[in-house]
LUMBAVEX-267253 format. One record per residue (C-alpha): residue number from 1; x, y, z. Coordinates in nm, 4 decimals. Example, Ala and Ser with C-alpha at 12.3 -4.5 7.8 and 13.67 -1.06 7.14 Angstrom:
<nodes>
<node nr="1" u="1.2300" v="-0.4500" w="0.7800"/>
<node nr="2" u="1.3670" v="-0.1060" w="0.7140"/>
</nodes>
This chain:
<nodes>
<node nr="1" u="5.5162" v="7.0941" w="-2.5504"/>
<node nr="2" u="5.7133" v="6.8361" w="-2.5953"/>
<node nr="3" u="5.9150" v="6.6763" w="-2.3334"/>
<node nr="4" u="6.3011" v="6.7313" w="-2.4273"/>
<node nr="5" u="6.3476" v="6.3462" w="-2.2927"/>
<node nr="6" u="6.0889" v="6.0877" w="-2.2419"/>
<node nr="7" u="6.1502" v="6.0013" w="-1.8692"/>
<node nr="8" u="5.9516" v="6.1574" w="-1.5716"/>
<node nr="9" u="6.0670" v="6.1831" w="-1.1752"/>
<node nr="10" u="5.7955" v="6.1292" w="-0.8460"/>
<node nr="11" u="5.7287" v="6.5199" w="-0.8243"/>
<node nr="12" u="5.4438" v="6.6991" w="-0.7460"/>
<node nr="13" u="5.5308" v="7.0651" w="-0.7712"/>
<node nr="14" u="5.1816" v="7.1947" w="-0.5723"/>
<node nr="15" u="5.2423" v="7.3091" w="-0.2088"/>
<node nr="16" u="5.6546" v="7.4520" w="-0.3658"/>
<node nr="17" u="5.7685" v="7.7908" w="-0.3567"/>
<node nr="18" u="5.6930" v="7.9680" w="-0.7051"/>
<node nr="19" u="6.0548" v="8.1156" w="-0.7107"/>
<node nr="20" u="6.1825" v="7.9068" w="-1.0114"/>
<node nr="21" u="6.5230" v="7.8524" w="-0.8569"/>
<node nr="22" u="6.3659" v="7.6470" w="-0.6080"/>
<node nr="23" u="6.1114" v="7.4673" w="-0.8303"/>
<node nr="24" u="6.4904" v="7.3675" w="-1.0536"/>
<node nr="25" u="6.5864" v="7.2453" w="-0.7155"/>
<node nr="26" u="6.3122" v="7.0750" w="-0.6626"/>
<node nr="27" u="6.3227" v="6.9036" w="-0.9831"/>
<node nr="28" u="6.7192" v="6.8269" w="-0.9589"/>
<node nr="29" u="6.6944" v="6.6829" w="-0.6455"/>
<node nr="30" u="6.4373" v="6.4830" w="-0.7517"/>
<node nr="31" u="6.6031" v="6.3445" w="-1.0187"/>
<node nr="32" u="6.9128" v="6.3375" w="-0.9526"/>
<node nr="33" u="6.6972" v="6.0774" w="-0.6520"/>
<node nr="34" u="6.6019" v="5.8180" w="-0.9436"/>
<node nr="35" u="6.9153" v="5.8032" w="-1.1449"/>
<node nr="36" u="6.9172" v="6.0579" w="-1.4253"/>
<node nr="37" u="7.2418" v="6.1502" w="-1.4854"/>
<node nr="38" u="7.3596" v="6.4852" w="-1.5132"/>
<node nr="39" u="7.3982" v="6.5523" w="-1.8653"/>
<node nr="40" u="6.9841" v="6.4083" w="-1.8999"/>
<node nr="41" u="6.8619" v="6.6634" w="-1.6220"/>
<node nr="42" u="7.0829" v="6.9316" w="-1.7835"/>
<node nr="43" u="6.9112" v="6.8417" w="-2.1092"/>
<node nr="44" u="6.5938" v="6.9742" w="-1.8799"/>
<node nr="45" u="6.7486" v="7.2470" w="-1.7273"/>
<node nr="46" u="6.8460" v="7.4353" w="-2.0452"/>
<node nr="47" u="6.5011" v="7.4043" w="-2.2040"/>
<node nr="48" u="6.3526" v="7.5154" w="-1.8888"/>
<node nr="49" u="6.5837" v="7.8503" w="-1.9092"/>
<node nr="50" u="6.5696" v="7.8785" w="-2.2916"/>
<node nr="51" u="6.2235" v="8.0733" w="-2.2453"/>
<node nr="52" u="6.0540" v="8.2669" w="-1.9604"/>
<node nr="53" u="5.8975" v="8.1606" w="-1.6354"/>
<node nr="54" u="5.5888" v="7.9874" w="-1.7438"/>
<node nr="55" u="5.7818" v="7.7699" w="-2.0093"/>
<node nr="56" u="6.0380" v="7.6678" w="-1.7081"/>
<node nr="57" u="5.6797" v="7.6126" w="-1.4570"/>
<node nr="58" u="5.5718" v="7.3779" w="-1.8031"/>
<node nr="59" u="5.8957" v="7.2171" w="-1.8672"/>
<node nr="60" u="5.9647" v="7.0770" w="-1.5337"/>
<node nr="61" u="5.6322" v="6.9779" w="-1.4963"/>
<node nr="62" u="5.5509" v="6.7859" w="-1.8016"/>
<node nr="63" u="5.8466" v="6.6141" w="-1.6808"/>
<node nr="64" u="5.6934" v="6.5489" w="-1.3506"/>
<node nr="65" u="5.4332" v="6.2899" w="-1.2770"/>
<node nr="66" u="5.3628" v="6.2676" w="-0.9327"/>
<node nr="67" u="5.3060" v="5.9307" w="-0.8028"/>
<node nr="68" u="5.0159" v="5.7966" w="-0.5619"/>
<node nr="69" u="5.1197" v="5.6967" w="-0.2537"/>
<node nr="70" u="4.8116" v="5.7121" w="-0.0494"/>
<node nr="71" u="4.6814" v="5.3584" w="0.0541"/>
</nodes>
């Protein structure tokens, strides 16, 4: 699956409630925190919502790149 935009957020979805609305909320909050524009966020959200649950999850995951913060 291609990325809607060539950006990622520092977000690890492991352990996040599997509800689609919760996943989109976590993504939206992190993207805003990292300075994404409303238009960029909405592009990803629209693509995520254009298919079934698996498409939503794959789209969001494709725009997440968790950074290892262990020292």
